[in-house]
C-alpha positions in Angstrom: -17.0 -51.0 3.8 -18.3 -54.4 2.5 -15.5 -56.2 4.2 -16.3 -54.6 7.5 -19.9 -55.7 7.3 -18.8 -59.3 6.5 -16.4 -59.3 9.4 -19.2 -58.1 11.7 -21.6 -60.7 10.5 -19.1 -63.5 11.2 -18.3 -62.0 14.6 -21.9 -61.6 15.7 -22.8 -65.1 14.5 -20.1 -66.5 16.7 -21.4 -64.4 19.6 -24.9 -65.8 19.1 -23.7 -69.4 19.2 -21.8 -68.7 22.5 -24.9 -67.1 24.0 -26.9 -70.2 23.2 -24.3 -72.4 25.0 -24.5 -70.1 28.0 -28.3 -70.6 28.2 -27.7 -74.3 28.2 -25.7 -73.9 31.3 -22.4 -74.5 29.7 -21.0 -70.9 30.1 -18.8 -69.3 27.4 -15.9 -66.9 27.0 -15.8 -64.3 24.2 -12.3 -64.8 22.9 -12.2 -61.8 20.6 -14.4 -59.0 19.3 -12.1 -57.5 16.6 -13.5 -54.4 15.0 -11.1 -52.1 13.2 -11.9 -48.7 11.7 -15.6 -48.6 12.7 -16.9 -45.0 11.8 -20.6 -45.3 12.1 -21.8 -48.3 10.1 -25.3 -49.5 11.0 -25.3 -53.1 12.2 -28.4 -55.1 12.0 -28.8 -57.5 14.9 -31.5 -60.2 15.0 -34.0 -59.7 17.7 -33.4 -63.1 19.1 -29.8 -62.2 19.6 -30.6 -58.8 21.2 -32.6 -60.7 23.7 -29.6 -62.6 25.0 -27.8 -60.6 27.8 -25.7 -60.8 30.8 -24.9 -58.5 33.7 -21.4 -57.0 33.5 -19.4 -57.2 36.7 -16.3 -55.4 35.7 -15.0 -53.2 32.8 -11.3 -53.0 32.1 -9.5 -50.9 29.4 -6.0 -51.9 28.5 -3.4 -50.2 26.2 -4.0 -46.7 27.4 -1.0 -44.3 27.3 -2.0 -40.8 26.8 -5.8 -41.1 27.3 -6.9 -41.2 30.9 -9.0 -44.2 32.1 -11.8 -42.0 33.2 -11.9 -40.3 29.8 -12.1 -43.6 28.0 -14.9 -44.9 30.3 -17.0 -41.8 29.6 -17.2 -43.0 26.0 -18.5 -46.5 27.0 -22.3 -46.1 27.3 -22.9 -48.5 30.2 -21.7 -49.1 33.7 -20.9 -52.1 35.9 -24.1 -53.8 36.9 -25.9 -53.1 33.6 -27.3 -55.9 31.5 -25.5 -56.2 28.1 -26.1 -57.8 24.8 -24.2 -57.9 21.6 -25.8 -54.8 20.2 -24.8 -52.6 23.2 -21.3 -53.9 23.0 -21.1 -53.1 19.3 -22.5 -49.6 20.1 -19.7 -49.1 22.7 -17.1 -49.9 20.1 -18.6 -47.3 17.7 -18.7 -44.7 20.5 -15.0 -45.3 21.4 -14.0 -44.9 17.7 -16.0 -41.7 17.5 -14.0 -40.2 20.4 -11.1 -39.8 17.9 -8.6 -41.3 20.3 -8.1 -44.8 19.0 -6.9 -46.6 15.9 -7.8 -50.1 17.0 -10.3 -51.5 19.5 -10.8 -55.2 20.5 -13.3 -56.5 23.1 -12.8 -59.6 25.2 -15.3 -61.2 27.6 -14.1 -63.2 30.5 -17.2 -64.5 32.3 -19.1 -61.4 33.2 -16.0 -59.3 33.0 -15.6 -57.1 29.8 -12.0 -56.2 28.7 -11.3 -53.5 26.0 -7.9 -53.7 24.5 -7.2 -50.4 22.6 -4.4 -48.9 20.5 -4.3 -45.1 20.7 -3.8 -42.8 17.8 -0.3 -41.4 17.5 0.4 -37.8 18.5 1.9 -35.6 15.8 5.3 -34.5 16.9 6.3 -32.5 13.8 4.9 -31.6 10.4 7.5 -31.3 7.7 7.1 -30.0 4.1 9.7 -30.8 1.5 9.8 -29.7 -2.2 7.0 -27.1 -2.1 7.6 -23.8 -3.7 4.2 -22.7 -5.1 2.6 -23.2 -1.7 4.2 -21.6 1.3 4.6 -23.5 4.5 2.3 -21.0 6.2 -0.5 -21.8 3.7 -0.1 -25.5 4.1 -0.1 -25.3 7.9 -3.3 -23.3 7.8 -4.9 -25.8 5.5 -3.9 -28.7 7.6 -5.2 -26.9 10.7 -8.6 -26.8 9.1 -8.5 -30.7 9.0 -7.3 -30.9 12.6 -3.9 -32.0 11.5 -1.5 -30.0 13.8 1.4 -30.6 16.1 0.3 -32.0 19.5 -2.9 -33.4 18.1 -3.7 -37.1 17.4 -3.2 -38.3 13.9 -6.4 -39.3 12.0 -5.0 -41.4 9.2 -8.3 -41.5 7.3 -7.9 -37.8 6.3 -4.4 -38.1 5.0 -5.3 -39.5 1.6 -7.9 -36.8 1.1 -5.3 -34.1 1.9 -2.9 -35.6 -0.7 -5.7 -35.7 -3.3 -6.7 -32.1 -2.5 -3.2 -30.8 -2.9 -2.7 -32.6 -6.1 -6.0 -31.2 -7.4 -4.7 -27.7 -6.6 -1.6 -28.3 -8.7 -3.7 -29.6 -11.5 -5.7 -26.4 -11.4 -2.6 -24.4 -12.1 -1.5 -26.7 -14.9 0.9 -28.9 -13.1 -0.5 -32.3 -14.1 2.7 -34.3 -13.2 2.6 -33.0 -9.6 2.7 -35.6 -6.9 2.1 -35.2 -3.1 3.0 -38.0 -0.8 2.5 -38.2 3.0 5.0 -40.2 5.0 4.5 -41.2 8.6 7.6 -41.9 10.7 7.0 -43.6 14.1 8.8 -42.2 17.2 9.0 -43.4 20.8 6.1 -42.8 23.2 3.5 -43.3 20.4 4.5 -40.1 18.5 5.0 -39.6 14.8 6.5 -37.2 12.3 4.3 -36.4 9.4 6.2 -35.4 6.3 4.6 -34.2 3.0 6.8 -34.6 0.0 6.1 -32.5 -3.0 7.1 -33.1 -6.6 5.6 -30.0 -8.2 7.1 -30.1 -11.7 6.4 -27.4 -14.3 3.0 -26.1 -15.4 1.8 -27.4 -18.7 2.5 -25.0 -21.5 -0.3 -23.9 -23.9 0.2 -25.3 -27.4 -2.8 -23.6 -28.9 -6.0 -21.8 -28.1 -8.8 -22.2 -30.6 -12.1 -20.3 -30.6 -14.8 -21.9 -32.6 -18.1 -20.3 -33.7 -16.9 -16.7 -33.7 -17.7 -14.7 -36.9 -18.0 -11.0 -35.8 -14.6 -10.9 -34.0 -11.5 -12.7 -35.2 -9.5 -15.1 -33.1 -6.7 -12.5 -33.0 -9.1 -9.8 -31.7 -10.4 -12.1 -28.9 -7.0 -13.6 -28.0 -5.6 -10.1 -27.6 -8.1 -9.4 -24.8 -7.3 -12.4 -22.6 -4.5 -13.3 -20.3 -3.6 -16.8 -21.5 -1.5 -16.9 -24.6 0.6 -19.3 -26.6 3.5 -19.2 -29.0 4.9 -16.1 -27.4 8.3 -14.6 -28.5 11.2 -15.4 -26.3 11.7 -11.8 -25.2 8.1 -11.5 -23.8 8.9 -13.1 -20.5 5.7 -11.6 -19.0 3.5 -13.7 -21.2 1.1 -16.1 -19.5 1.7 -19.1 -21.6 1.3 -21.7 -18.8 -2.2 -23.2 -18.3 -4.1 -22.2 -15.2 -7.8 -23.2 -14.7 -8.6 -20.0 -12.8 -7.0 -17.9 -15.5 -9.0 -19.7 -18.2 -12.2 -19.1 -16.3 -11.3 -15.4 -16.0 -10.6 -15.2 -19.7 -14.0 -16.8 -20.5 -15.6 -14.0 -18.4 -13.5 -11.4 -20.3 -14.7 -12.7 -23.7 -18.3 -12.8 -22.4 -18.0 -9.2 -21.2 -16.4 -8.2 -24.5 -19.5 -9.4 -26.4 -22.0 -8.2 -23.9 -20.5 -4.7 -23.9 -21.1 -4.6 -27.7 -24.7 -5.6 -27.7 -24.5 -9.4 -28.1 -26.9 -10.1 -25.3 -27.4 -13.8 -26.3 -23.7 -14.6 -26.4 -22.5 -17.6 -24.5 -19.6 -20.1 -24.3 -21.2 -23.4 -25.2 -18.3 -25.6 -24.1 -14.7 -25.7 -23.2 -12.3 -28.5 -23.9 -8.8 -28.8 -22.4 -6.9 -31.7 -23.8 -3.4 -32.8 -22.7 -0.6 -34.2 -24.6 0.4 -37.8 -23.7 3.4 -36.5 -21.6 1.1 -34.1 -19.7 3.5 -31.2 -20.5 1.2 -29.2 -22.8 -2.5 -28.6 -23.4 -4.8 -27.6 -26.2 -7.7 -25.3 -25.3 -10.8 -25.0 -27.4 -13.7 -22.6 -26.7 -17.0 -23.2 -28.6 -19.0 -20.0 -28.6 -22.4 -18.7 -30.0 -22.4 -15.0 -30.8 -26.0 -14.3 -31.6 -27.2 -10.9 -32.8 -26.8 -7.4 -31.4 -29.6 -6.0 -29.3 -30.7 -2.4 -29.0 -32.1 -0.8 -25.8 -35.7 0.0 -26.6 -36.6 1.7 -23.3 -35.2 2.3 -19.8 -37.7 2.4 -17.0 -37.3 2.8 -13.2 -39.5 1.0 -10.7 -39.6 0.9 -7.0 -39.0 3.5 -4.3 -36.5 6.2 -5.3 -36.5 7.9 -1.9 -37.6 11.3 -3.4 -34.7 11.5 -5.8 -36.5 10.4 -8.9 -35.4 13.4 -11.0 -31.8 13.2 -9.9 -31.6 9.4 -10.5 -33.1 9.8 -14.0 -30.6 12.6 -14.7 -27.5 10.6 -13.7 -28.7 7.5 -15.6 -26.3 7.0 -18.6 -28.4 4.4 -20.3 -30.4 5.7 -23.3 -32.9 4.2 -25.6 -31.7 3.5 -29.1 -28.2 2.6 -28.1 -26.6 -0.9 -28.3 -27.0 -2.9 -25.1 -23.8 -2.6 -23.0 -23.3 -4.9 -20.0 -20.6 -2.7 -18.4 -22.8 0.3 -18.8 -25.7 -1.5 -17.0 -23.4 -2.5 -14.1 -22.0 1.1 -13.9 -25.5 2.5 -13.7 -26.4 0.2 -10.8 -23.2 1.3 -9.0 -23.8 5.0 -9.6 -27.4 4.8 -8.3 -26.2 2.8 -5.2 -23.4 5.2 -4.4 -25.8 8.2 -4.9 -28.3 6.7 -2.4 -25.4 5.8 -0.1 -24.5 9.5 0.2 -27.9 10.2 1.8 -27.9 7.4 4.4 -29.3 4.6 2.4 -26.3 2.3 3.0 -27.7 -0.9 1.7 -29.8 -0.2 -1.4 -30.8 -2.9 -3.8 -30.5 -1.8 -7.4 -31.1 -4.5 -10.0 -31.7 -4.4 -13.7 -34.2 -6.8 -15.3 -33.9 -7.1 -19.1 -37.0 -7.9 -21.1 -35.7 -9.4 -24.3 -37.5 -9.3 -27.6 -35.8 -11.8 -29.9 -38.0 -10.8 -32.8 -37.0 -7.2 -32.9 -33.6 -7.8 -31.3 -34.3 -5.2 -28.6 -34.3 -5.2 -24.9 -36.2 -3.1 -22.4 -34.4 -2.4 -19.2 -36.3 -2.1 -15.9 -34.2 -0.8 -13.1 -35.7 -1.8 -9.8 -34.7 0.3 -6.8 -35.2 -0.5 -3.2 -33.3 2.0 -1.0 -34.0 0.2 2.2 -34.1 2.1 5.5 -32.0 5.1 6.1 -29.1 4.1 8.3 -27.6 6.2 11.1 -24.2 6.0 12.7 -24.4 4.9 16.4 -20.7 5.0 17.3 -17.3 5.5 15.6 -14.5 3.4 17.1 -10.8 3.5 16.7 -8.2 0.7 17.2 -4.5 0.6 16.6 -3.8 4.1 17.8 -1.3 3.2 20.5 0.3 6.7 20.6 -2.3 9.0 19.0 -5.1 10.2 21.3 -8.6 9.2 20.3 -9.7 12.9 20.0 -6.9 13.6 17.6 -8.4 11.0 15.2 -11.9 12.0 16.0 -11.4 15.6 14.9 -10.5 14.5 11.4 -13.9 12.8 11.0 -16.3 14.2 8.5 -18.8 11.5 9.3 -20.6 12.4 12.6 -22.1 10.1 15.1 -25.9 10.4 15.2 -26.0 11.5 11.5 -27.1 9.3 8.7 -24.4 7.1 7.2 -22.9 8.6 4.0 -20.4 6.4 2.1 -18.7 9.5 0.5 -18.3 11.2 3.8 -16.8 8.1 5.4 -14.4 7.8 2.5 -13.5 11.5 3.0 -12.9 10.8 6.7 -10.5 8.0 5.8 -8.6 10.3 3.4 -8.2 13.0 6.1 -6.8 10.3 8.5 -4.4 9.1 5.8 -3.1 12.6 5.2 -1.8 12.7 8.8 2.0 12.3 8.6 2.0 9.8 11.4 -0.5 7.3 9.8 0.7 4.4 7.7 -2.6 2.7 6.9 -6.2 3.3 7.7 -9.1 0.9 7.1 -12.7 1.0 8.2 -15.6 -1.5 8.5 -19.3 -0.8 8.8 -21.0 -3.1 11.3 -24.8 -3.3 11.8 -25.9 -3.4 15.4 -27.6 -6.6 16.3 -31.3 -6.2 16.5 -31.3 -2.8 14.8 -31.7 -2.5 11.1 -31.1 1.2 10.9 -28.1 1.6 13.2 -24.4 0.9 12.5 -21.1 1.3 14.1 -18.0 2.3 12.1 -14.8 0.7 13.2 -11.6 2.4 12.0 -8.4 0.4 12.2 -5.2 2.5 12.0 -1.6 1.6 11.8 0.8 4.3 13.1 4.2 5.0 11.7 7.2 7.0 13.1 6.0 10.5 13.4 9.3 12.1 13.8 12.9 11.5 14.8 15.2 11.9 17.7 18.9 12.4 16.8 22.1 12.8 18.7 25.5 12.1 17.5 28.1 12.5 14.9 27.5 11.9 11.2 29.0 12.4 7.8 27.0 13.5 4.7 27.8 13.7 1.0 27.5 17.5 1.2 27.5 18.4 4.9 30.8 16.5 5.6 31.3 16.0 9.3 28.2 17.0 11.3 27.2 17.0 14.9 23.6 17.2 15.8 21.1 16.8 18.6 17.4 17.3 18.6 13.9 16.1 18.1 11.3 16.6 15.3 7.9 15.2 16.3 4.8 15.5 14.2 2.6 13.9 16.8 3.9 15.3 20.1 2.7 13.1 23.0 -0.1 11.8 20.7 -1.7 15.2 20.5 -1.2 15.7 16.8 0.8 18.9 17.5 4.2 19.4 15.9 7.3 20.1 18.0 10.8 20.7 16.7 14.0 21.3 18.6 17.3 21.0 16.9 20.9 21.9 17.3 23.2 21.1 14.5 26.7 21.8 13.2 28.1 20.8 9.8 30.7 21.8 7.3 29.1 25.1 6.4 26.4 25.9 8.9 25.5 26.0 12.6 21.9 26.4 13.6 19.5 26.0 16.5 15.7 26.0 16.1 12.7 25.6 18.3 9.3 25.4 16.6 5.8 24.4 17.7 2.5 24.2 15.7 -1.0 23.3 16.9 -3.0 22.3 13.8 -6.3 22.5 15.8 -5.8 25.7 17.9 -9.5 26.1 17.5 -12.2 23.4 16.9 -12.6 24.9 13.5 -9.1 23.7 12.5 -7.5 27.1 12.8 -3.8 26.4 13.3 -1.3 28.5 15.3 2.5 28.1 15.3 5.7 29.8 16.0 9.5 29.4 15.8 12.7 30.9 17.2 15.9 30.3 15.3 19.6 31.1 15.1 22.0 30.4 12.3 25.6 30.9 11.2 26.1 30.2 7.6 29.5 30.1 5.7 28.5 30.3 2.0 32.0 29.6 0.8 31.9 26.1 2.2 28.4 25.5 0.7 29.6 25.8 -2.9 28.7 29.5 -3.1 30.7 32.8 -3.2 32.4 33.7 0.1 30.5 35.5 2.7 29.3 34.7 6.2 25.7 35.3 7.5 24.7 35.3 11.1 20.9 35.3 11.5 18.4 35.1 14.3 14.7 35.7 14.3 11.2 34.8 15.5 8.0 34.1 13.6 4.3 33.4 14.1 1.9 31.8 11.6 -1.8 31.2 11.4 -3.8 28.8 9.1 -7.5 29.0 8.2 -9.4 26.3 6.4 -11.3 27.6 3.3 -12.9 24.2 2.5 -12.1 20.5 2.7 -8.9 20.9 0.5 -8.0 24.6 0.5 -6.2 26.4 3.3 -5.1 30.0 3.8 -2.0 30.8 5.8 -0.7 34.1 7.3 2.6 34.8 8.9 4.7 37.5 10.5 8.4 37.4 11.3 11.3 39.5 12.5 14.8 38.8 11.4 18.3 40.1 12.1 21.1 39.5 9.5 24.8 40.2 10.0 26.9 39.9 6.9 30.7 39.7 7.1 33.8 38.7 5.0 31.9 39.5 1.8 33.7 39.4 -1.5 32.0 42.2 -3.5 31.5 40.6 -6.9 30.0 42.4 -9.9 26.4 41.2 -9.5 26.1 42.7 -6.0 28.3 45.8 -6.4 25.3 48.1 -6.6 23.8 46.5 -3.4 27.2 46.8 -1.7 27.6 50.5 -2.7 24.2 51.4 -1.2 24.7 49.8 2.2 28.4 49.6 2.9 30.3 52.3 4.9 32.8 54.1 2.6 35.0 54.7 5.6 35.0 51.0 6.6 34.5 49.0 3.3 35.4 45.7 5.1 33.0 46.3 8.0 30.0 44.2 8.8 26.6 44.8 7.2 23.6 44.5 9.5 19.9 44.5 8.6 16.7 44.3 10.5 13.5 43.3 8.7 9.9 42.7 9.5 8.2 40.5 6.9 4.6 39.5 6.3 3.5 36.4 4.3 0.4 34.9 2.9 0.0 31.5 1.5 -2.5 29.3 -0.2 -2.3 25.5 -0.1 -4.5 22.8 -1.6 -4.0 19.1 -1.1 -5.9 16.0 -2.1 -3.1 13.5 -1.4 -4.2 10.1 -0.3 -1.4 9.9 2.4 0.6 12.4 4.4 3.8 10.4 3.8 4.7 8.5 0.7 1.5 9.5 -1.2 0.7 7.6 -4.4 -2.4 9.5 -5.6 -3.8 13.0 -5.5 -2.1 16.4 -5.7 -0.5 19.1 -3.6 -0.1 22.8 -4.6 1.3 25.6 -2.5 1.6 29.3 -3.3 3.4 31.6 -0.9 4.2 35.3 -1.1 6.5 37.0 1.5 7.3 40.7 1.6 9.2 42.9 4.0 7.4 45.9 5.4 8.2 49.4 4.0 9.9 50.4 7.3 12.4 47.5 7.2 16.1 48.0 6.4 15.6 46.0 3.2 12.5 46.0 1.0 11.9 43.0 -1.1 9.4 40.2 -1.9 9.6 36.5 -2.8 7.1 34.3 -4.5 7.2 30.5 -4.4 5.0 27.9 -6.0 5.3 24.2 -5.4 3.2 21.6 -7.0 3.1 17.8 -7.0 0.7 15.5 -8.9 0.5 11.7 -8.4 -1.1 9.5 -11.0 -1.6 5.9 -9.9 -1.0 3.4 -12.7 -2.8 0.5 -11.0 -5.8 0.0 -8.8 -3.6 -1.0 -5.9 -1.6 2.2 -6.4 1.7 0.5 -5.9 2.8 1.9 -9.2 2.5 5.6 -9.6 3.8 8.6 -11.7 4.8 11.8 -9.9 5.2 15.1 -11.7 6.4 18.0 -9.7 7.3 21.7 -10.3 8.9 24.4 -8.2 8.8 28.1 -9.4 10.3 31.1 -7.6 10.8 34.8 -8.3 12.1 37.5 -6.0 13.1 41.2 -6.3 13.3 44.4 -4.4 10.7 47.2 -4.4 10.8 50.9 -3.5 13.9 53.1 -3.3 16.6 53.9 -0.8 18.7 57.1 -1.0 17.4 57.6 -4.6 18.4 54.0 -5.6 16.2 51.1 -6.4 15.9 48.6 -3.6 17.6 45.3 -4.6 17.0 41.7 -3.5 19.5 40.8 -0.8 22.0 38.3 -2.3 21.5 35.8 0.5 17.9 35.5 -0.4 18.7 34.3 -3.9 17.4 30.9 -5.0 19.8 28.1 -5.4 19.5 24.5 -6.8 21.4 21.3 -6.9 21.4 18.4 -4.4 19.1 15.7 -3.1 16.0 17.7 -2.7 16.1 20.0 -5.8 18.2 18.8 -8.7 19.8 15.4 -8.1 23.0 14.5 -9.9 24.5 17.9 -9.0 26.3 19.2 -5.9 24.4 21.3 -3.5 23.8 24.9 -4.5 25.9 24.7 -7.7 23.2 25.4 -10.3 22.9 29.1 -11.3 24.8 32.2 -12.1 28.5 32.4 -11.2 30.2 35.3 -9.5 31.8 37.7 -12.0 34.8 39.9 -11.0 35.8 42.8 -13.3 39.4 43.8 -12.6 40.7 47.1 -14.1 44.1 47.0 -15.6 46.4 49.4 -13.7 49.2 51.5 -15.4 52.4 52.7 -13.8 52.0 56.1 -12.3 48.3 56.3 -13.1 45.0 54.8 -12.3 43.9 52.4 -14.9 43.6 51.8 -18.6 40.2 52.1 -20.2 37.4 49.6 -19.6 38.2 47.7 -22.8 41.4 46.6 -21.0 39.6 45.2 -17.9 40.1 41.6 -17.2 37.4 39.2 -16.2 37.5 36.4 -13.5 34.5 34.1 -13.1 34.3 32.2 -9.8 33.5 28.5 -10.0 30.9 28.9 -7.2 27.3 29.9 -7.7 25.8 33.1 -6.3 22.2 32.0 -7.0 19.6 34.0 -8.8 16.2 35.7 -8.3 14.3 33.3 -10.5 14.0 29.5 -10.4 12.2 26.8 -12.3 12.5 23.1 -11.4 10.5 20.2 -12.8 10.7 16.4 -12.2 9.1 13.2 -13.4 9.2 10.0 -11.4 8.0 6.5 -11.8 7.3 5.1 -8.3 7.3 1.3 -8.0 7.5 -1.3 -5.2 10.9 -2.2 -3.9 11.8 -5.5 -5.6 12.2 -8.6 -3.2 11.0 -6.6 -0.2 8.4 -8.0 2.1 4.9 -6.5 1.6 4.9 -5.3 5.2 7.5 -2.7 4.4 5.8 -1.3 1.4 4.6 1.8 3.3 8.0 2.6 4.7 10.3 2.0 1.8 9.8 2.8 -1.9 11.9 3.3 -5.0 11.6 5.5 -8.1 13.2 6.2 -11.4 13.4 9.9 -12.0 14.3 12.7 -14.4 15.1 16.1 -13.0 15.5 19.4 -14.9 15.7 23.0 -14.0 17.6 26.3 -13.8 18.3 29.2 -11.6 18.9 32.6 -13.3 19.2 36.3 -12.6 16.7 38.5 -14.4 18.7 41.6 -13.3 21.9 40.4 -15.0 22.6 42.5 -18.1 25.2 41.0 -20.5 25.3 44.3 -22.4 27.2 45.9 -19.5 30.2 44.0 -20.7 30.1 44.9 -24.4 33.1 47.3 -23.9 35.4 44.4 -23.0 37.9 42.8 -25.2 36.4 39.9 -27.2 38.4 37.2 -25.4 37.5 38.6 -22.0 33.8 39.0 -23.0 33.8 35.3 -24.1 34.4 34.3 -20.4 31.0 35.5 -19.3 27.7 33.6 -19.8 24.3 35.2 -20.1 23.1 34.5 -16.6 19.7 36.0 -17.3 18.9 33.3 -19.8 16.3 30.8 -18.4 16.9 28.3 -21.2 20.4 27.2 -19.8 18.7 24.4 -17.9 20.4 21.3 -16.5 18.9 17.8 -16.3 19.7 14.5 -14.7 18.3 11.0 -14.4 18.7 8.2 -11.9 17.3 6.0 -9.2 16.0 7.1 -5.8 15.3 5.0 -2.7 13.2 6.6 0.1 13.1 5.1 3.6 11.0 6.1 6.5 13.7 5.2 9.0 13.4 5.5 12.8 15.7 8.6 12.4 13.3 10.2 10.0 12.6 10.2 6.3 15.8 9.5 4.2 16.4 9.8 0.5 19.3 8.0 -1.3 19.8 9.1 -4.9 22.0 7.7 -7.6 22.0 10.0 -10.6 23.9 11.0 -13.7 23.9 14.5 -15.2 22.3 14.4 -18.6 22.7 18.0 -19.5 25.1 20.4 -17.8 27.0 23.6 -18.3 30.7 24.1 -18.3 32.0 24.3 -14.7 29.0 22.4 -13.2 30.0 20.1 -10.4 28.0 16.9 -10.7 27.8 14.0 -8.3 26.6 10.4 -8.6 25.4 9.8 -5.1 23.5 12.1 -2.7 21.2 11.8 0.2 18.9 13.9 2.3 17.3 13.5 5.7 13.9 14.9 6.8 12.0 15.2 3.6 10.2 12.9 1.1 8.8 13.5 -2.4 
């Protein structure tokens, strides 16, 4: 700066001498006005010199390449024919520099003709980053953009050094004191440059020691245990934060301050902080000097201001009590509780502040809580963006916050939760915006992100259990954006052929009464599904209704008609009584046919935070189905399914899932003097990707027992003690079931954050059993001991199995998919376990 002023003084002195010669009639020529880097310095010109002027006859600008002549002339504050003096010329130079187009400007005068010779600033052709790992290229590009350093713009060299310094300061703040940032400019043809930033980041300085001086009440060990930064950590504690970071230190100081304030030390403060580096800048010593002071007791709690008519309630919900130690966290919590309470009744922007009146003599503090509820705020308009498929009215019907009503923060949060429970919503966010010029009206803007709401499939596949499969169909939870559910599917695999059409309108009425129905057909070969041999052909129709009880509880009713045709049945011991009742003695190998009409009632409750991949909340479903007394078969089934999600972090990326499935079924009434029995095809079964992972499908539960009399020549049979026993390796299921599971849900490692709502992983433990309460082991007491030993007690619920493993869930374009890798931990003899399984169409 000083050198610039000296150069100007010399330059203007030369101009003054030349002007005097001109007045003497000698004429003069300004050879060079050389001003570099002028950015706004004030130049003092003597009045005598300002008085000397000439009339400019022509203005010429040389050296222009990218800048148009007209654009350059607009920055010269005079025109041909104007009278000029040295001051106006110097001002024109300043104005040209301020345009930001030029690195160098020189002015020549030839008679009354003025010539500007300029050198334009270079255009940035490319910005290159090399050696940066802590800072992403995107972050650096955004930072440079704020300084007008971007590709295609002119290069302002004066800001480069500031950028270098700013980046190095950032590295110093994270403890990398040896970091170096260098900007290199490479010139290219046509006045272009490449700008390259070279980074030498180095390692963060380690923490050699942390000293706390002045603490007497709490030891160093107690305080250091509360903070993030640490030192001298064991080698196995790779999560320890033993590298210095300025922000982390500031956060730790706040943690220590809060620790004392929450225990009554109202006068506690951190007097000073020293961070000293070792000579090699590879380590630091941290010293905190603190003053603890004395503990303070709350002497009184008073409320002042306008409590909007809720004085009694506010006093009742106030957790602060006189006589207790002062607690900073409790004070903050009280302010939040009162603010949220007022927010429920339309006071969206209350001001709740606590003023402590400290008495240092008695070591007490009186707390005055000042309340200003502000105006009651009303909702003008609720807007939705991001719903490219879903109709606006489908989202609007989930709103608990109404337009025209006062704004309630709890009701708006509830509206968000209802949107998130829709299976076709990935994320939902909202923002409350005040209307300009109105202090009591707001708009609520909901931004939603949709996710695949179903699947379309057609083709040939191969599954771990289904083997070769052919399928075609569609399952859509948001049909044509209406929120209605449509399913149409035709499939054929190793053990089953089926076709199903279903449709459900969750808002058949405006009161959220749902109506749905389905028509289905199925052919099932149990022998190929790891069960005892029989074939079951089924077709039926059903209707169901749902009625909301409250925000979370729903009551469901259903009615269905079903036709079953059983063939190729192997009559094993557990179903012999059932077979004897319904089979034709004259045609023992004939088909069995049954027609049933069933009624069902269900109760469901859900507080899940999302419809798909939930991480918090719970879901419980209880369902009872019973055939009518006039049906060919009379039986009932009870099912209970519960899931509880417990988030482990505020972001809810880590969560624990506990789940349970319980089932019981049996017959009721009599037929031809015999007790009605549960149809064997209605038995519960377990094993596979969606029940008990680590075991093959339908393999958990009782086995089929065959009791074979021992024939004798010329007669019928020997006595029952000579009967032989054969136990089939396939399961026949049971009328009782209990399954439990525990999962740790965590983010997928190394996966981009944008996929967190469509892919997740979990570590799991599954356990459970299927048993038959009607099985009586005593019926086989008359067998020989070695034959009796072949039979297990299939009525014993304690014969549970368990497994553990890893699950990956993916919300694919084809639908939800679960891939499981599991090992059987506990199993029974004859169980068929498997390491890998997958399932399509369901998520936990």
